[in-house]
C-alpha positions in Angstrom: 0.0 0.0 0.0 1.3 3.5 -0.8 0.3 6.4 1.4 1.7 9.9 0.6 0.9 13.3 1.8 1.2 16.5 -0.4 3.5 18.3 2.1 5.8 15.4 2.0 6.7 16.0 -1.6 7.4 19.7 -1.4 11.1 20.2 -1.7 11.9 16.8 -3.2 12.7 16.0 -6.9 9.1 15.2 -7.3 8.0 18.7 -6.7 8.6 20.4 -10.1 8.5 24.1 -10.4 8.4 26.1 -13.6 7.4 29.7 -14.5 4.0 28.6 -15.6 3.1 25.9 -13.1 4.2 23.6 -10.3 3.5 20.1 -9.8 3.5 17.5 -7.0 4.2 14.0 -8.5 2.2 12.0 -6.0 2.7 8.5 -8.0 5.4 7.9 -10.5 6.6 5.1 -12.7 8.8 3.9 -9.8 5.6 3.1 -7.9 4.8 0.3 -10.4 1.0 0.9 -10.6 0.8 1.7 -14.4 0.0 5.4 -14.3 1.2 8.5 -12.5 -0.8 11.0 -10.4 -0.1 14.8 -10.1 -1.5 17.7 -8.1 -0.6 20.5 -10.5 -1.0 24.3 -10.0 -1.2 26.5 -13.1 -0.4 30.1 -12.5 -3.0 32.9 -13.4 -2.3 34.7 -16.7 0.0 32.0 -18.2 0.0 30.2 -21.5 1.5 26.8 -21.9 2.2 25.0 -25.1 1.5 21.3 -24.4 1.9 18.2 -26.7 1.9 14.8 -24.9 3.2 12.9 -27.9 4.3 10.1 -25.7 1.6 10.1 -23.1 -2.2 10.2 -22.5 -3.2 12.6 -19.9 -6.6 13.1 -18.1 -7.1 16.3 -16.4 -9.6 17.1 -13.6 -10.0 20.8 -12.6 -10.6 21.3 -8.8 -9.9 25.0 -8.6 -9.8 28.2 -10.9 -10.7 28.5 -14.5 -9.1 28.9 -17.9 -9.2 27.1 -21.3 -7.6 24.7 -23.6 -7.1 25.5 -27.2 -6.4 22.8 -29.7 -3.5 24.1 -31.8 -4.4 22.1 -35.1 -8.2 23.2 -35.1 -8.1 26.2 -33.1 -11.2 24.8 -31.0 -11.3 26.2 -27.4 -12.6 24.4 -24.4 -13.5 26.4 -21.3 -12.2 24.7 -18.3 -13.9 25.4 -14.9 -14.1 23.5 -11.6 -15.6 20.0 -12.2 -14.3 19.8 -15.9 -12.4 16.8 -16.9 -10.5 16.8 -20.3 -8.6 13.8 -21.7 -6.0 14.2 -24.5 -6.6 10.8 -25.8 -5.6 11.7 -29.3 -2.2 13.2 -28.4 -3.6 16.7 -29.3 -1.1 19.6 -29.3 -2.8 22.4 -27.3 -2.4 25.6 -25.3 -3.5 25.7 -21.7 -4.4 29.3 -20.6 -5.0 30.0 -16.9 -7.5 32.9 -16.4 -7.1 32.4 -12.6 -4.9 30.2 -10.5 -5.9 26.7 -11.5 -5.5 23.5 -9.6 -5.6 20.3 -11.6 -5.5 16.6 -10.8 -3.6 14.8 -13.7 -3.2 11.2 -14.5 -0.6 10.0 -17.1 -0.1 6.9 -19.0 2.5 5.7 -19.2 3.4 7.0 -15.9 5.9 9.9 -15.6 9.2 9.3 -13.8 8.5 12.5 -11.7 10.9 15.1 -12.8 9.6 15.9 -16.4 9.3 19.3 -17.9 8.0 20.2 -21.3 10.5 20.6 -24.1 10.5 23.4 -26.7 7.5 21.5 -28.5 5.7 21.1 -25.2 6.5 17.3 -25.1 7.6 15.1 -22.1 10.1 12.6 -23.0 8.9 8.9 -23.7 9.0 6.7 -20.7 12.1 4.7 -21.8 14.0 7.9 -22.3 12.8 9.5 -19.1 13.8 6.5 -17.1 17.4 6.7 -18.3 17.5 10.5 -17.3 
């Protein structure tokens, strides 16, 4: 059984902090459960290009509001508390935070825990990330 507290992750390599967001990686690939789970905060007024080419992500908004714009079609989806979106087609998108947002995110394959987006908005493939 795995039991973790959010405050235990702060200050560890599984607390990733960038200009636009910070994330507590609660479950990672090393836990061996087949997915990873993040508690992620998106900073108000930010725009983040994201393309999970190597992962499927499900996101559940528990605080704040913003929008997701698909870069290929330009379609915009409003995101508010209680909204789930899943990037099951590896859609490249821009996440815009109108307010501070808190998102619960699940990834498959699981993240190793220290990933950040590259210039294309991509996290490395699991096999590459595991060697990093």
